[in-house]
C-alpha positions as CSV (number, residue, x, y, z in Angstrom):
1,X,0.4,0.1,0.2
2,X,1.0,3.3,-1.1
3,X,1.1,6.3,1.6
4,X,-1.4,9.0,0.6
5,X,-0.1,13.1,1.4
6,X,-2.7,13.4,4.3
7,X,-0.7,10.4,6.2
8,X,-3.0,8.0,6.1
9,X,-1.2,4.4,4.9
10,X,-4.6,2.5,4.8
11,X,-6.6,5.3,3.0
12,X,-9.0,4.8,5.8
13,X,-10.9,7.9,7.4
14,X,-10.8,6.6,10.8
15,X,-8.7,3.5,10.8
16,X,-9.3,2.5,14.5
17,X,-13.1,2.7,13.9
18,X,-12.5,0.3,10.7
19,X,-10.9,-2.2,12.9
20,X,-13.0,-1.6,15.7
21,X,-16.6,-2.4,13.7
22,X,-15.3,-5.6,12.3
23,X,-14.1,-6.9,15.8
24,X,-17.3,-5.9,16.9
25,X,-18.7,-7.8,14.0
26,X,-16.7,-11.2,14.8
27,X,-18.0,-11.1,18.6
28,X,-21.7,-10.4,18.1
29,X,-21.8,-13.1,15.3
30,X,-20.3,-15.3,17.8
31,X,-22.2,-14.6,20.6
32,X,-25.5,-15.0,18.4
33,X,-23.9,-18.4,17.6
34,X,-23.5,-19.6,20.3
35,X,-27.3,-18.4,21.6
36,X,-28.6,-20.6,18.2
37,X,-26.5,-23.6,19.4
38,X,-28.7,-23.9,22.2
39,X,-31.5,-26.2,20.2
40,X,-29.3,-28.3,18.7
41,X,-27.8,-29.1,22.3
42,X,-31.0,-29.4,23.6
43,X,-31.3,-32.1,21.1
44,X,-28.1,-33.7,20.9
45,X,-25.7,-35.2,23.4
46,X,-27.4,-35.0,26.3
47,X,-29.7,-32.6,26.3
48,X,-29.5,-29.6,27.8
49,X,-28.8,-29.3,31.4
50,X,-28.2,-26.6,33.9
51,X,-24.6,-25.9,33.5
52,X,-24.4,-26.1,29.4
53,X,-27.3,-23.6,29.3
54,X,-25.8,-21.7,31.5
55,X,-22.2,-21.4,30.0
56,X,-23.4,-20.8,26.4
57,X,-25.9,-17.9,27.5
58,X,-23.3,-16.8,30.1
59,X,-20.6,-16.8,26.9
60,X,-23.1,-15.0,24.9
61,X,-23.4,-12.2,27.0
62,X,-19.6,-11.6,27.6
63,X,-18.9,-11.5,24.4
64,X,-22.0,-9.3,23.3
65,X,-20.5,-6.3,26.3
66,X,-17.1,-7.2,24.9
67,X,-18.2,-6.0,21.2
68,X,-19.6,-3.2,23.3
69,X,-15.9,-2.3,25.5
70,X,-14.0,-2.7,22.2
71,X,-12.6,1.4,22.3
72,X,-10.1,0.3,25.4
73,X,-7.5,-1.6,24.5
74,X,-7.7,-4.4,26.8
75,X,-11.4,-5.5,25.8
76,X,-8.8,-6.9,22.9
77,X,-7.5,-9.2,25.5
78,X,-10.4,-10.0,26.6
79,X,-12.4,-11.3,23.3
80,X,-8.6,-13.2,23.1
81,X,-9.9,-15.2,26.6
82,X,-13.4,-15.5,25.5
83,X,-12.2,-17.0,22.4
84,X,-10.3,-19.9,24.1
85,X,-13.5,-20.1,26.6
86,X,-15.9,-21.1,23.7
87,X,-13.2,-24.0,22.6
88,X,-13.4,-24.4,26.5
89,X,-16.8,-25.0,26.3
90,X,-16.0,-27.6,23.9
91,X,-16.3,-30.2,27.2
92,X,-19.6,-29.2,28.0
93,X,-20.2,-30.1,24.0
94,X,-18.4,-30.8,21.6
95,X,-20.3,-28.9,18.4
96,X,-18.7,-25.6,20.7
97,X,-15.0,-27.0,19.4
98,X,-16.2,-26.3,15.9
99,X,-17.7,-22.6,16.6
100,X,-14.7,-21.7,18.6
101,X,-12.0,-22.7,15.9
102,X,-14.2,-20.7,13.8
103,X,-14.3,-17.9,15.1
104,X,-11.1,-17.9,16.7
105,X,-10.0,-17.7,13.5
106,X,-11.9,-14.6,12.9
107,X,-10.4,-13.1,15.9
108,X,-7.0,-13.4,14.7
109,X,-8.1,-11.9,11.2
110,X,-9.3,-8.8,13.3
111,X,-5.9,-9.0,15.5
112,X,-4.2,-8.7,12.8
113,X,-6.3,-5.7,11.0
114,X,-5.5,-4.4,13.9
115,X,-2.5,-4.3,14.3
116,X,-1.7,-3.8,10.2
117,X,-3.9,-0.6,10.0
118,X,-4.4,0.8,13.3
């Protein structure tokens, strides 16, 4: 990418905002996916227990809250920890290993964007 005369190497008006938007969208979609996982978990693999339901709903709420906190630099670290928590939820229900893996890759991409664009 070539540097423009305005000093913005990415060509974006507000690169930090663009990166926050991508990261917030990823976390929001992940939260929705985790909530939608409640229905299959209820039908498959031992059913929806109190522990499984509470864990999935808590993860969803934490993902949404983190999406709203991305203006703070530590929120990206919290988002990374939540990615590990979603993967760890695979111990409760194996489908979450897949969800955690896919969204973990999306989160790594968002972190890469943050490093290169911002």
